N, CA, C and O of each residue as an XYZ file, in Angstrom:
920
protein
N     208.942     58.584    -25.747
C     208.403     58.489    -24.408
C     206.894     58.638    -24.458
O     206.329     59.392    -25.251
N     206.289     57.894    -23.584
C     204.846     57.941    -23.631
C     204.333     59.226    -23.036
O     204.900     59.757    -22.081
N     203.255     59.722    -23.607
C     202.626     60.924    -23.091
C     202.046     60.627    -21.729
O     201.797     59.466    -21.404
N     201.824     61.659    -20.917
C     201.208     61.469    -19.625
C     202.208     61.253    -18.513
O     201.812     60.827    -17.428
N     203.491     61.526    -18.728
C     204.492     61.360    -17.695
C     204.220     62.264    -16.518
O     204.559     61.926    -15.384
N     203.622     63.391    -16.765
C     203.290     64.303    -15.676
C     201.771     64.415    -15.581
O     201.074     64.366    -16.595
N     201.274     64.562    -14.386
C     199.831     64.628    -14.191
C     199.275     65.936    -14.706
O     199.770     67.010    -14.364
N     198.231     65.845    -15.540
C     197.507     67.028    -15.989
C     196.228     67.093    -15.163
O     195.430     66.155    -15.172
N     196.039     68.169    -14.469
C     194.881     68.288    -13.585
C     193.605     68.046    -14.371
O     193.347     68.748    -15.348
N     192.779     67.046    -13.959
C     191.569     66.724    -14.722
C     190.665     67.915    -14.936
O     190.086     68.084    -16.009
N     190.543     68.745    -13.908
C     189.648     69.890    -14.041
C     190.154     70.912    -15.027
O     189.413     71.776    -15.496
N     191.446     70.794    -15.336
C     192.046     71.804    -16.217
C     191.904     71.445    -17.686
O     191.840     72.330    -18.540
N     191.855     70.137    -17.989
C     191.809     69.709    -19.379
C     190.554     70.240    -20.048
O     189.448     70.083    -19.531
N     190.733     70.857    -21.180
C     189.614     71.372    -21.950
C     189.202     72.780    -21.560
O     188.344     73.383    -22.204
N     189.815     73.306    -20.498
C     189.460     74.660    -20.080
C     190.066     75.688    -21.000
O     191.106     75.449    -21.613
N     189.440     76.799    -21.095
C     190.007     77.947    -21.793
C     190.669     78.815    -20.745
O     190.018     79.242    -19.791
N     191.963     79.085    -20.909
C     192.693     79.866    -19.920
C     192.120     81.284    -19.851
O     191.814     81.896    -20.874
N     191.986     81.778    -18.658
C     191.512     83.145    -18.450
C     192.640     83.938    -17.817
O     193.198     83.527    -16.799
N     192.969     85.045    -18.401
C     194.071     85.847    -17.883
C     193.626     87.255    -17.525
O     194.444     88.173    -17.461
N     192.346     87.425    -17.294
C     191.884     88.735    -16.877
C     191.138     89.445    -17.979
O     190.956     88.887    -19.062
N     190.706     90.655    -17.728
C     189.941     91.418    -18.717
C     190.757     91.670    -19.972
O     191.982     91.788    -19.924
N     190.065     91.750    -21.084
C     190.733     92.021    -22.360
C     191.376     93.397    -22.332
O     190.804     94.357    -21.815
N     192.568     93.476    -22.894
C     193.284     94.744    -22.948
C     193.284     95.271    -24.374
O     193.088     94.511    -25.322
N     193.500     96.546    -24.521
C     193.556     97.139    -25.855
C     194.748     96.561    -26.614
O     195.845     96.459    -26.065
N     194.539     96.189    -27.851
C     195.595     95.594    -28.642
C     196.534     96.668    -29.180
O     196.087     97.735    -29.601
N     197.850     96.381    -29.164
C     198.803     97.318    -29.756
C     198.671     97.306    -31.272
O     197.943     96.491    -31.838
N     199.370     98.200    -31.905
C     199.266     98.338    -33.360
C     199.770     97.113    -34.093
O     199.268     96.802    -35.173
N     200.740     96.410    -33.546
C     201.304     95.229    -34.197
C     201.921     94.307    -33.169
O     201.914     94.610    -31.976
N     202.457     93.180    -33.623
C     203.067     92.225    -32.692
C     204.192     92.856    -31.890
O     204.999     93.617    -32.424
N     204.238     92.533    -30.606
C     205.279     93.035    -29.710
C     206.134     91.866    -29.236
O     205.622     90.787    -28.937
N     207.458     92.097    -29.170
C     208.356     91.072    -28.662
C     208.252     91.018    -27.135
O     208.124     92.044    -26.467
N     208.309     89.804    -26.606
C     208.310     89.646    -25.157
C     209.606     90.219    -24.596
O     210.694     89.886    -25.067
N     209.486     91.083    -23.586
C     210.657     91.716    -22.997
C     211.610     90.678    -22.412
O     211.182     89.627    -21.935
N     212.890     90.980    -22.454
C     213.911     90.079    -21.912
C     213.633     89.745    -20.452
O     213.809     88.602    -20.028
N     213.199     90.737    -19.686
C     212.965     90.544    -18.254
C     211.779     89.627    -17.975
O     211.645     89.115    -16.864
N     210.914     89.414    -18.972
C     209.699     88.624    -18.778
C     209.795     87.229    -19.386
O     208.777     86.557    -19.549
N     210.984     86.794    -19.716
C     211.110     85.538    -20.469
C     211.223     84.283    -19.603
O     211.228     83.168    -20.124
N     211.313     84.459    -18.302
C     211.439     83.302    -17.405
C     210.214     83.232    -16.510
O     209.764     84.240    -15.966
N     209.678     82.014    -16.366
C     208.502     81.848    -15.527
C     208.388     80.427    -15.006
O     209.276     79.595    -15.192
N     207.264     80.175    -14.347
C     206.980     78.865    -13.769
C     205.736     78.287    -14.423
O     204.727     78.978    -14.569
N     205.804     77.033    -14.813
C     204.671     76.366    -15.442
C     203.587     76.123    -14.398
O     203.824     75.472    -13.381
N     202.391     76.657    -14.664
C     201.288     76.535    -13.719
C     200.265     75.492    -14.134
O     199.616     74.882    -13.283
N     200.116     75.283    -15.440
C     199.146     74.310    -15.941
C     199.496     73.987    -17.389
O     200.153     74.769    -18.076
N     199.044     72.820    -17.835
C     199.315     72.394    -19.201
C     198.102     71.673    -19.756
O     197.470     70.876    -19.062
N     197.783     71.954    -21.002
C     196.701     71.302    -21.717
C     197.130     71.179    -23.175
O     198.080     71.845    -23.588
N     196.462     70.351    -23.959
C     196.873     70.173    -25.358
C     197.005     71.509    -26.094
O     196.033     72.253    -26.228
N     198.210     71.800    -26.565
C     198.442     73.004    -27.349
C     198.602     74.281    -26.565
O     198.804     75.341    -27.159
N     198.519     74.220    -25.253
C     198.577     75.437    -24.443
C     199.348     75.189    -23.152
O     199.292     74.107    -22.568
N     200.068     76.222    -22.724
C     200.690     76.245    -21.403
C     200.208     77.484    -20.675
O     199.887     78.493    -21.302
N     200.156     77.413    -19.366
C     199.916     78.605    -18.566
C     201.154     78.828    -17.710
O     201.558     77.955    -16.943
N     201.753     80.011    -17.851
C     203.028     80.311    -17.210
C     202.890     81.577    -16.367
O     202.327     82.576    -16.813
N     203.411     81.519    -15.145
C     203.462     82.717    -14.300
C     204.860     83.320    -14.422
O     205.850     82.688    -14.053
N     204.934     84.542    -14.940
C     206.221     85.197    -15.127
C     206.849     85.543    -13.783
O     206.174     86.056    -12.890
N     208.134     85.262    -13.641
C     208.807     85.537    -12.371
C     208.981     87.030    -12.134
O     208.973     87.479    -10.988
N     209.135     87.797    -13.195
C     209.406     89.229    -13.055
C     208.197     90.001    -12.536
O     208.333     90.873    -11.678
N     207.019     89.678    -13.056
C     205.821     90.450    -12.713
C     204.781     89.663    -11.928
O     203.913     90.249    -11.280
N     204.867     88.325    -11.984
C     203.841     87.506    -11.348
C     202.606     87.328    -12.203
O     201.657     86.668    -11.780
N     202.593     87.907    -13.413
C     201.430     87.807    -14.287
C     201.320     86.408    -14.897
O     202.324     85.737    -15.136
N     200.081     85.987    -15.143
C     199.826     84.717    -15.820
C     199.715     84.949    -17.321
O     199.027     85.866    -17.768
N     200.397     84.111    -18.090
C     200.339     84.185    -19.544
C     199.930     82.830    -20.106
O     200.325     81.779    -19.600
N     199.133     82.881    -21.158
C     198.815     81.699    -21.938
C     199.826     81.621    -23.074
O     200.042     82.600    -23.788
N     200.433     80.477    -23.236
C     201.501     80.320    -24.220
C     201.138     79.218    -25.210
O     200.779     78.108    -24.818
N     201.237     79.538    -26.491
C     201.048     78.555    -27.557
C     202.281     78.595    -28.451
O     202.811     79.670    -28.732
N     202.739     77.435    -28.895
C     203.920     77.376    -29.753
C     203.558     77.779    -31.174
O     202.577     77.289    -31.733
N     204.352     78.674    -31.758
C     204.174     79.061    -33.157
C     204.595     77.905    -34.061
O     205.389     77.064    -33.640
N     204.088     77.842    -35.283
C     204.554     76.810    -36.221
C     206.069     76.880    -36.385
O     206.630     77.951    -36.620
N     206.718     75.739    -36.260
C     208.169     75.703    -36.386
C     208.925     76.166    -35.156
O     210.139     76.360    -35.215
N     208.231     76.346    -34.044
C     208.882     76.819    -32.822
C     209.896     75.796    -32.310
O     209.749     74.592    -32.522
N     210.914     76.296    -31.641
C     211.892     75.440    -30.982
C     211.365     75.061    -29.606
O     211.027     75.930    -28.801
N     211.295     73.756    -29.338
C     210.819     73.274    -28.043
C     211.883     72.359    -27.454
O     212.289     71.384    -28.087
N     212.332     72.671    -26.251
C     213.332     71.863    -25.565
C     212.863     71.589    -24.136
O     212.442     72.496    -23.418
N     212.947     70.330    -23.745
C     212.657     69.952    -22.366
C     213.869     69.188    -21.851
O     214.242     68.152    -22.401
N     214.477     69.705    -20.797
C     215.711     69.117    -20.275
C     215.598     68.878    -18.776
O     214.883     69.580    -18.062
N     216.324     67.872    -18.328
C     216.332     67.558    -16.904
C     216.989     66.223    -16.670
O     217.754     65.734    -17.502
N     216.684     65.638    -15.531
C     217.220     64.322    -15.197
C     216.079     63.322    -15.081
O     214.909     63.692    -14.973
N     216.450     62.046    -15.107
C     215.464     60.979    -14.979
C     215.803     60.122    -13.769
O     216.971     59.960    -13.417
N     214.776     59.578    -13.140
C     214.981     58.660    -12.031
C     215.458     57.307    -12.573
O     215.230     56.980    -13.737
N     216.111     56.541    -11.730
C     216.615     55.225    -12.131
C     215.480     54.313    -12.604
O     215.684     53.413    -13.419
N     214.290     54.565    -12.078
C     213.129     53.756    -12.471
C     212.778     53.882    -13.947
O     212.042     53.055    -14.486
N     213.310     54.930    -14.610
C     213.036     55.094    -16.039
C     213.750     54.050    -16.894
O     213.428     53.889    -18.071
N     214.715     53.343    -16.313
C     215.373     52.254    -17.038
C     214.449     51.046    -17.006
O     214.609     50.143    -16.186
N     213.489     51.048    -17.907
C     212.449     50.027    -17.929
C     212.096     49.683    -19.373
O     212.343     50.484    -20.274
N     211.521     48.505    -19.604
C     211.149     48.119    -20.974
C     210.245     49.145    -21.641
O     209.407     49.780    -21.000
N     210.440     49.286    -22.950
C     209.660     50.151    -23.845
C     210.099     51.610    -23.804
O     209.542     52.437    -24.527
N     211.084     51.943    -22.975
C     211.608     53.307    -22.988
C     212.674     53.416    -24.088
O     213.527     52.540    -24.225
N     212.613     54.499    -24.863
C     213.602     54.726    -25.918
C     214.788     55.458    -25.309
O     214.625     56.473    -24.632
N     215.996     54.928    -25.558
C     217.192     55.520    -24.962
C     218.295     55.661    -26.010
O     218.271     55.019    -27.061
N     219.258     56.520    -25.689
C     220.483     56.658    -26.475
C     221.665     56.557    -25.512
O     221.631     57.122    -24.419
N     222.700     55.840    -25.920
C     223.884     55.732    -25.075
C     225.100     55.380    -25.922
O     224.992     54.719    -26.954
N     226.247     55.833    -25.463
C     227.511     55.555    -26.132
C     228.134     54.326    -25.488
O     228.303     54.270    -24.270
N     228.474     53.339    -26.317
C     229.009     52.083    -25.802
C     230.316     51.732    -26.502
O     230.538     52.098    -27.656
N     231.167     51.022    -25.789
C     232.396     50.478    -26.368
C     232.171     49.002    -26.669
O     231.848     48.219    -25.776
N     232.345     48.631    -27.931
C     232.142     47.242    -28.346
C     233.475     46.577    -28.644
O     234.401     47.216    -29.142
N     233.565     45.285    -28.334
C     234.753     44.528    -28.709
C     234.547     43.915    -30.097
O     233.552     44.197    -30.765
N     235.484     43.083    -30.521
C     235.418     42.488    -31.863
C     234.222     41.559    -32.040
O     233.859     41.219    -33.166
N     233.615     41.152    -30.942
C     232.484     40.245    -31.023
C     231.153     40.965    -30.819
O     230.108     40.322    -30.713
N     231.188     42.308    -30.763
C     229.966     43.084    -30.618
C     229.447     43.150    -29.197
O     228.291     43.514    -28.977
N     230.286     42.803    -28.223
C     229.871     42.847    -26.827
C     230.304     44.169    -26.183
O     231.370     44.701    -26.493
N     229.469     44.684    -25.293
C     229.803     45.916    -24.563
C     230.878     45.592    -23.537
O     230.741     44.642    -22.766
N     231.938     46.375    -23.527
C     233.105     46.033    -22.710
C     233.110     46.642    -21.317
O     233.832     46.159    -20.445
N     232.310     47.708    -21.077
C     232.347     48.349    -19.764
C     231.037     49.077    -19.494
O     230.322     49.428    -20.432
N     230.712     49.309    -18.219
C     229.469     50.019    -17.885
C     229.461     51.425    -18.488
O     230.498     52.083    -18.578
N     228.299     51.858    -18.889
C     228.173     53.185    -19.475
C     227.916     54.213    -18.377
O     227.361     53.895    -17.325
N     228.334     55.464    -18.646
C     228.237     56.524    -17.640
C     227.081     57.484    -17.893
O     226.820     58.368    -17.078
N     226.376     57.314    -19.033
C     225.297     58.248    -19.353
C     224.244     57.589    -20.226
O     224.563     56.864    -21.168
N     222.993     57.851    -19.902
C     221.855     57.397    -20.708
C     220.972     58.599    -20.989
O     220.638     59.351    -20.073
N     220.590     58.789    -22.248
C     219.735     59.910    -22.640
C     218.351     59.385    -22.985
O     218.216     58.376    -23.677
N     217.326     60.073    -22.501
C     215.938     59.789    -22.850
C     215.454     60.891    -23.796
O     215.075     61.967    -23.335
N     215.458     60.640    -25.129
C     215.113     61.694    -26.087
C     213.620     61.766    -26.420
O     213.198     62.608    -27.212
N     212.830     60.890    -25.817
C     211.396     60.923    -26.085
C     210.993     60.225    -27.365
O     209.884     60.432    -27.858
N     211.869     59.403    -27.911
C     211.581     58.688    -29.153
C     212.653     58.944    -30.187
O     213.543     59.772    -29.993
N     212.556     58.221    -31.289
C     213.543     58.379    -32.345
C     213.608     57.146    -33.209
O     212.743     56.274    -33.129
N     214.632     57.071    -34.037
C     214.826     55.950    -34.938
C     215.913     55.038    -34.388
O     217.042     55.487    -34.193
N     215.606     53.781    -34.136
C     216.636     52.865    -33.645
C     217.796     52.777    -34.630
O     217.591     52.783    -35.843
N     219.014     52.696    -34.101
C     220.175     52.592    -34.969
C     221.465     52.485    -34.190
O     221.487     52.656    -32.971
N     222.530     52.204    -34.898
C     223.872     52.122    -34.332
C     224.786     52.916    -35.245
O     224.968     52.552    -36.407
N     225.362     53.992    -34.739
C     226.230     54.833    -35.558
C     227.531     55.080    -34.812
O     227.576     55.021    -33.583
N     228.580     55.357    -35.559
C     229.862     55.636    -34.949
C     230.975     55.133    -35.830
O     230.767     54.808    -36.999
N     232.158     55.073    -35.259
C     233.289     54.578    -36.017
C     234.099     53.616    -35.173
O     233.966     53.576    -33.950
N     234.928     52.855    -35.829
C     235.760     51.884    -35.128
C     236.953     52.597    -34.524
O     238.050     52.559    -35.081
N     236.747     53.244    -33.391
C     237.806     54.029    -32.776
C     238.861     53.155    -32.115
O     239.988     53.591    -31.881
N     238.483     51.920    -31.818
C     239.453     51.012    -31.215
C     240.376     50.431    -32.271
O     240.023     50.364    -33.449
N     241.553     50.015    -31.848
C     242.505     49.384    -32.761
C     242.431     47.882    -32.543
O     242.876     47.372    -31.515
N     241.872     47.185    -33.503
C     241.655     45.753    -33.350
C     242.899     44.971    -33.740
O     243.656     45.385    -34.618
N     243.102     43.859    -33.092
C     244.189     42.954    -33.442
C     243.870     42.306    -34.784
O     242.818     41.681    -34.917
N     244.742     42.434    -35.784
C     244.458     41.849    -37.105
C     244.200     40.355    -37.037
O     243.528     39.798    -37.906
N     244.736     39.694    -35.997
C     244.564     38.250    -35.893
C     243.335     37.869    -35.069
O     243.012     36.690    -34.926
N     242.657     38.882    -34.531
C     241.497     38.599    -33.683
C     240.371     37.993    -34.500
O     240.119     38.399    -35.635
N     239.699     37.021    -33.910
C     238.570     36.401    -34.580
C     237.334     37.265    -34.361
O     237.090     37.743    -33.253
N     236.569     37.459    -35.407
C     235.375     38.280    -35.316
C     234.202     37.505    -35.894
O     234.302     36.897    -36.960
N     233.088     37.538    -35.171
C     231.904     36.843    -35.668
C     231.444     37.474    -36.962
O     231.511     38.694    -37.108
N     230.972     36.664    -37.917
C     230.510     37.212    -39.204
C     229.422     38.265    -38.995
O     228.496     38.070    -38.208
N     229.550     39.390    -39.715
C     228.537     40.447    -39.654
C     228.690     41.396    -38.491
O     227.940     42.368    -38.397
N     229.644     41.148    -37.591
C     229.828     42.028    -36.445
C     230.634     43.265    -36.836
O     231.431     43.234    -37.773
N     230.409     44.354    -36.097
C     231.133     45.595    -36.372
C     232.551     45.517    -35.810
O     232.810     44.758    -34.876
N     233.463     46.296    -36.375
C     234.797     46.380    -35.784
C     234.712     46.943    -34.369
O     233.769     47.659    -34.034
N     235.690     46.620    -33.552
C     235.717     47.151    -32.191
C     235.780     48.671    -32.242
O     236.419     49.242    -33.126
N     235.119     49.324    -31.297
C     235.131     50.774    -31.272
C     234.006     51.326    -30.431
O     233.330     50.586    -29.716
N     233.805     52.637    -30.515
C     232.766     53.326    -29.764
C     231.606     53.657    -30.683
O     231.803     54.194    -31.773
N     230.384     53.334    -30.242
C     229.197     53.523    -31.072
C     228.082     54.162    -30.247
O     228.003     53.984    -29.031
N     227.224     54.909    -30.939
C     226.013     55.447    -30.328
C     224.869     54.501    -30.643
O     224.490     54.325    -31.801
N     224.327     53.895    -29.600
C     223.223     52.944    -29.747
C     221.926     53.643    -29.362
O     221.815     54.214    -28.277
N     220.943     53.594    -30.262
C     219.630     54.192    -30.014
C     218.564     53.126    -30.219
O     218.536     52.463    -31.256
N     217.697     52.961    -29.244
C     216.644     51.961    -29.402
C     215.823     51.811    -28.140
O     216.037     52.502    -27.144
N     214.880     50.890    -28.210
C     213.989     50.635    -27.078
C     214.608     49.604    -26.143
O     215.216     48.627    -26.580
N     214.437     49.846    -24.848
C     214.862     48.860    -23.862
C     213.921     47.659    -23.965
O     212.702     47.798    -23.866
N     214.503     46.492    -24.163
C     213.691     45.277    -24.278
C     213.500     44.605    -22.931
O     212.431     44.075    -22.629
N     214.559     44.638    -22.121
C     214.469     44.018    -20.806
C     215.491     44.649    -19.883
O     216.422     45.321    -20.328
N     215.304     44.421    -18.581
C     216.208     44.940    -17.556
C     216.533     43.814    -16.588
O     215.641     43.106    -16.122
N     217.816     43.656    -16.291
C     218.253     42.651    -15.331
C     219.233     43.319    -14.380
O     220.421     43.438    -14.680
N     218.729     43.753    -13.231
C     219.576     44.472    -12.296
C     220.042     45.785    -12.890
O     219.221     46.628    -13.252
N     221.356     45.972    -12.997
C     221.918     47.198    -13.560
C     222.206     47.063    -15.052
O     222.882     47.917    -15.626
N     221.711     46.022    -15.679
C     221.966     45.800    -17.103
C     220.678     45.942    -17.909
O     219.664     45.314    -17.603
N     220.738     46.785    -18.950
C     219.599     46.921    -19.849
C     219.929     46.248    -21.177
O     221.076     46.253    -21.623
N     218.914     45.674    -21.795
C     219.077     45.085    -23.117
C     218.341     45.956    -24.113
O     217.130     46.147    -24.011
N     219.092     46.491    -25.094
C     218.521     47.371    -26.108
C     218.494     46.623    -27.443
O     219.512     46.110    -27.906
N     217.321     46.576    -28.038
C     217.140     45.880    -29.313
C     217.183     46.882    -30.454
O     216.435     47.860    -30.458
N     218.063     46.638    -31.430
C     218.160     47.468    -32.632
C     218.130     46.532    -33.835
O     219.150     45.948    -34.202
N     216.959     46.395    -34.445
C     216.826     45.440    -35.540
C     217.112     44.031    -35.045
O     216.495     43.561    -34.089
N     218.055     43.361    -35.705
C     218.444     42.017    -35.277
C     219.503     42.041    -34.185
O     219.793     41.015    -33.570
N     220.073     43.199    -33.949
C     221.133     43.312    -32.942
C     220.537     43.507    -31.551
O     219.562     44.234    -31.363
N     221.143     42.847    -30.607
C     220.736     42.993    -29.212
C     221.974     43.317    -28.385
O     222.959     42.579    -28.399
N     221.904     44.435    -27.665
C     223.047     44.888    -26.885
C     222.722     44.779    -25.393
O     221.754     45.367    -24.911
N     223.542     44.021    -24.680
C     223.410     43.915    -23.232
C     224.359     44.940    -22.614
O     225.580     44.792    -22.666
N     223.761     45.996    -22.022
C     224.525     47.181    -21.637
C     224.464     47.377    -20.125
O     223.397     47.677    -19.590
N     225.589     47.213    -19.428
C     225.601     47.523    -18.000
C     225.617     49.040    -17.780
O     226.353     49.765    -18.450
N     224.801     49.506    -16.837
C     224.711     50.933    -16.528
C     225.343     51.168    -15.164
O     224.939     50.566    -14.170
N     226.327     52.037    -15.126
C     227.028     52.326    -13.872
C     226.047     52.824    -12.814
O     225.057     53.482    -13.134
N     226.328     52.510    -11.568
C     225.425     52.901    -10.482
C     225.268     54.406    -10.387
O     224.208     54.902    -10.004
N     226.329     55.140    -10.737
C     226.276     56.598    -10.670
C     226.102     57.233    -12.048
O     226.445     58.400    -12.240
N     225.576     56.478    -12.999
C     225.411     56.988    -14.362
C     224.468     58.190    -14.385
O     223.516     58.269    -13.608
N     224.758     59.123    -15.296
C     223.904     60.292    -15.498
C     222.724     59.880    -16.377
O     222.915     59.342    -17.468
N     221.517     60.133    -15.906
C     220.303     59.821    -16.656
C     219.677     61.150    -17.074
O     219.130     61.878    -16.246
N     219.763     61.453    -18.357
C     219.422     62.788    -18.859
C     218.165     62.762    -19.724
O     217.998     61.890    -20.576
N     217.290     63.729    -19.489
C     216.133     63.948    -20.348
C     216.468     65.075    -21.307
O     216.835     66.171    -20.881
N     216.344     64.813    -22.593
C     216.589     65.835    -23.617
C     215.622     65.562    -24.763
O     215.918     64.789    -25.675
N     214.469     66.207    -24.700
C     213.391     65.899    -25.633
C     212.696     67.178    -26.101
O     212.871     68.246    -25.515
N     211.916     67.049    -27.155
C     211.107     68.166    -27.638
C     209.635     67.960    -27.285
O     208.767     68.675    -27.786
N     209.361     66.992    -26.430
C     207.980     66.685    -26.060
C     207.587     67.395    -24.771
O     208.171     67.151    -23.714
N     206.597     68.274    -24.866
C     206.099     68.960    -23.675
C     205.259     68.033    -22.793
O     204.855     68.414    -21.694
N     204.998     66.817    -23.278
C     204.195     65.876    -22.502
C     204.872     65.501    -21.185
O     204.200     65.076    -20.246
N     206.193     65.654    -21.107
C     206.898     65.291    -19.881
C     206.977     66.446    -18.894
O     207.412     66.255    -17.759
N     206.564     67.638    -19.305
C     206.620     68.808    -18.423
C     205.528     68.728    -17.372
O     204.500     68.083    -17.577
N     205.757     69.386    -16.251
C     204.774     69.362    -15.176
C     204.706     70.679    -14.438
O     205.577     71.537    -14.584
N     203.666     70.829    -13.644
C     203.476     72.048    -12.853
C     204.686     72.267    -11.956
O     205.150     71.343    -11.288
N     205.192     73.495    -11.946
C     206.336     73.842    -11.131
C     207.649     73.877    -11.885
O     208.646     74.378    -11.366
N     207.667     73.352    -13.107
C     208.893     73.385    -13.898
C     209.202     74.808    -14.346
O     208.297     75.627    -14.513
N     210.475     75.093    -14.538
C     210.887     76.426    -14.992
C     210.785     76.513    -16.508
O     211.144     75.572    -17.215
N     210.296     77.643    -17.003
C     210.090     77.843    -18.427
C     210.798     79.115    -18.871
O     210.707     80.151    -18.213
N     211.500     79.026    -19.988
C     212.124     80.191    -20.613
C     211.485     80.387    -21.981
O     211.427     79.453    -22.780
N     211.008     81.590    -22.251
C     210.193     81.848    -23.433
C     210.794     82.925    -24.332
O     211.499     83.824    -23.873
N     210.497     82.808    -25.607
C     210.711     83.879    -26.567
C     209.506     83.882    -27.495
O     208.943     82.829    -27.792
N     209.108     85.070    -27.956
C     207.976     85.121    -28.864
C     207.361     86.503    -28.956
O     207.943     87.493    -28.512
N     206.167     86.553    -29.544
C     205.466     87.812    -29.770
C     204.034     87.717    -29.271
O     203.479     86.629    -29.111
N     203.457     88.871    -29.034
C     202.064     88.911    -28.603
C     201.385     90.137    -29.204
O     202.015     91.164    -29.457
N     200.095     89.998    -29.419
C     199.259     91.133    -29.806
C     198.565     91.717    -28.587
O     198.255     92.907    -28.522
N     198.330     90.821    -27.611
C     197.671     91.238    -26.377
C     198.444     90.663    -25.207
O     198.748     89.470    -25.194
N     198.764     91.482    -24.234
C     199.510     90.992    -23.082
C     198.761     89.855    -22.407
O     197.546     89.899    -22.213
N     199.534     88.837    -22.060
C     198.936     87.660    -21.424
C     198.717     86.518    -22.391
O     198.354     85.419    -21.972
N     198.931     86.754    -23.698
C     198.718     85.709    -24.701
C     199.911     85.712    -25.660
O     200.024     86.575    -26.530
N     200.796     84.730    -25.482
C     202.062     84.697    -26.215
C     202.057     83.611    -27.283
O     201.657     82.475    -27.028
N     202.508     83.975    -28.484
C     202.822     83.001    -29.526
C     204.333     82.809    -29.471
O     205.092     83.688    -29.879
N     204.763     81.664    -28.968
C     206.171     81.458    -28.651
C     206.951     80.904    -29.841
O     206.511     79.964    -30.502
N     208.103     81.497    -30.101
C     209.024     80.966    -31.100
C     210.027     80.017    -30.456
O     210.683     79.237    -31.148
N     210.146     80.084    -29.134
C     211.048     79.206    -28.395
C     210.472     78.927    -27.014
O     210.074     79.842    -26.293
N     210.436     77.642    -26.657
C     209.993     77.227    -25.326
C     211.035     76.264    -24.776
O     211.278     75.200    -25.346
N     211.646     76.649    -23.664
C     212.634     75.788    -23.025
C     212.180     75.496    -21.606
O     211.989     76.407    -20.801
N     212.011     74.218    -21.310
C     211.527     73.796    -20.002
C     212.643     73.042    -19.269
O     213.296     72.173    -19.845
N     212.849     73.380    -18.014
C     213.779     72.647    -17.158
C     212.974     71.926    -16.088
O     212.277     72.559    -15.295
N     213.070     70.607    -16.068
C     212.293     69.818    -15.115
C     212.775     70.080    -13.692
O     213.977     70.098    -13.426
N     211.831     70.281    -12.786
C     212.164     70.537    -11.388
C     212.573     69.254    -10.679
O     213.499     69.263     -9.868
N     211.894     68.155    -10.977
C     212.155     66.872    -10.338
C     212.600     65.843    -11.369
O     212.278     65.982    -12.548
N     213.334     64.810    -10.950
C     213.687     63.732    -11.880
C     212.440     63.098    -12.483
O     211.445     62.878    -11.792
N     212.507     62.812    -13.763
C     211.374     62.223    -14.470
C     211.131     60.800    -13.988
O     212.064     60.009    -13.848
N     209.860     60.486    -13.737
C     209.459     59.167    -13.268
C     208.630     58.459    -14.347
O     208.090     59.125    -15.230
N     208.519     57.129    -14.297
C     207.675     56.412    -15.253
C     206.210     56.785    -15.076
O     205.825     57.310    -14.032
N     205.386     56.516    -16.094
C     203.952     56.763    -15.953
C     203.392     55.900    -14.832
O     203.836     54.766    -14.653
N     202.427     56.409    -14.075
C     201.834     55.593    -13.006
C     201.011     54.462    -13.592
O     200.511     54.554    -14.714
N     200.877     53.395    -12.818
C     200.015     52.291    -13.244
C     198.581     52.789    -13.348
O     198.188     53.736    -12.666
N     197.808     52.144    -14.206
C     196.425     52.573    -14.411
C     195.667     52.557    -13.093
O     195.690     51.580    -12.343
N     194.994     53.673    -12.837
C     194.206     53.770    -11.621
C     194.997     54.250    -10.427
O     194.445     54.400     -9.337
N     196.310     54.498    -10.619
C     197.139     54.975     -9.510
C     197.750     56.304     -9.859
O     198.124     56.531    -11.010
N     197.861     57.191     -8.884
C     198.482     58.480     -9.105
C     199.989     58.373     -9.131
O     200.553     57.370     -8.692
N     200.637     59.384     -9.636
C     202.098     59.410     -9.681
C     202.669     59.922     -8.370
O     202.183     60.899     -7.799
N     203.701     59.249     -7.909
C     204.424     59.743     -6.748
C     205.653     60.489     -7.226
O     206.430     59.953     -8.015
N     205.843     61.712     -6.764
C     207.027     62.458     -7.230
C     208.304     61.800     -6.734
O     208.338     61.189     -5.666
N     209.371     61.944     -7.550
C     210.660     61.400     -7.148
C     211.178     62.154     -5.940
O     210.929     63.350     -5.788
N     211.891     61.460     -5.096
C     212.430     62.098     -3.904
C     213.445     63.151     -4.291
O     214.281     62.926     -5.165
N     213.374     64.290     -3.646
C     214.331     65.362     -3.914
C     215.571     65.138     -3.073
O     215.482     64.963     -1.858
N     216.762     65.145     -3.738
C     217.986     64.900     -2.958
C     218.156     65.911     -1.854
O     219.131     65.850     -1.105
């Protein structure tokens, strides 16, 4: 997924977060208390988050430690079904490599390696004709970039293979990525980590839950309109 899905306040980029007067440092790293691990994202800049803890209302600057676990989860708006978006979906293929029914779920993982994996879970007729090089009928996980969209049908290109995939009108559109670029102000954040000084956390785990459905990047020169809240 392309960076910039959420607006970063121009005045904020490049700023050094200020969290109040310096406090005396403890003797060694302290674990963040369980009660202080949930907060609201207030601002985001390269390599840094500013989070207001729900328990105390305090502002903390958060940086991910090397090897930290980062998860961003939520839903996506239907508008995200657009060319150049990387998606994953489970499809049922017939003996000719055609998708047999609309899919009920599309995942936006923020990028990955295009591919087709799975097994021939279907029982094919031994007498059925199959195009040369086609996979046996069955259920497969298709990962790749959307090449085109025609109504409720997306075309996903994986190497030489092209899959025309109908998406059900009520399909679940899920965001499951490790990219903080899709996070935005107001999203809920769950943290784990250590600090030497209160207000400055080195996080071993950052989990973000999107408040609103993810929308495509705005056109150049235009601001983003938030998705309508149900």
